[in-house]
C-alpha positions in Angstrom: 13.2 71.7 -31.2 12.9 72.3 -34.9 10.1 71.8 -36.6 10.1 69.6 -40.0 7.8 71.8 -41.8 6.9 75.1 -41.0 4.7 77.3 -43.1 4.6 81.2 -42.9 2.5 83.2 -44.1 1.5 81.4 -47.2 -1.0 82.8 -49.5 -2.5 81.7 -52.8 -4.4 83.7 -55.6 -5.4 82.1 -58.6 -5.3 84.1 -62.0 -8.6 84.2 -62.4 -9.2 86.5 -59.2 -9.8 83.5 -56.5 -7.9 83.8 -53.3 -7.5 79.8 -51.9 -5.2 80.6 -49.3 -5.0 83.4 -46.9 -2.1 83.7 -44.7 -1.3 80.2 -43.7 1.1 80.0 -40.6 1.8 76.4 -39.0 4.5 74.1 -37.5 4.7 70.2 -37.8 7.1 69.1 -35.5 9.4 66.2 -36.0 7.8 62.8 -35.3 4.2 64.1 -34.9 1.2 63.7 -37.6 -1.3 66.2 -39.3 -4.1 65.8 -40.7 -5.6 68.7 -43.4 -9.5 68.7 -42.9 -12.1 70.7 -44.8 -15.4 71.4 -46.3 -15.0 71.0 -50.3 -13.4 74.3 -52.2 -11.8 75.3 -48.2 -8.3 74.9 -49.7 -7.0 71.3 -48.7 -5.2 70.4 -52.1 -4.3 73.6 -52.9 -2.0 73.7 -49.5 -1.0 70.5 -50.5 0.2 71.5 -53.9 1.9 74.3 -52.1 3.7 72.6 -50.0 5.4 69.9 -52.7 5.5 72.7 -55.6 3.4 71.4 -57.5 1.8 75.2 -57.6 3.8 78.2 -56.7 2.1 80.2 -53.5 1.2 84.3 -54.7 
């Protein structure tokens, strides 16, 4: 079955050199729910901003 969302090798490095995401990959199967959890500053918001193209991945 094809996933509704597939992320492959997503990396984001900001212009100041901060590496927010490093080689993130995952699939979200159709009909499934996903929760993004983690510590403050771990890249949750950056991940979601990359997915909906508010920021460009590196």
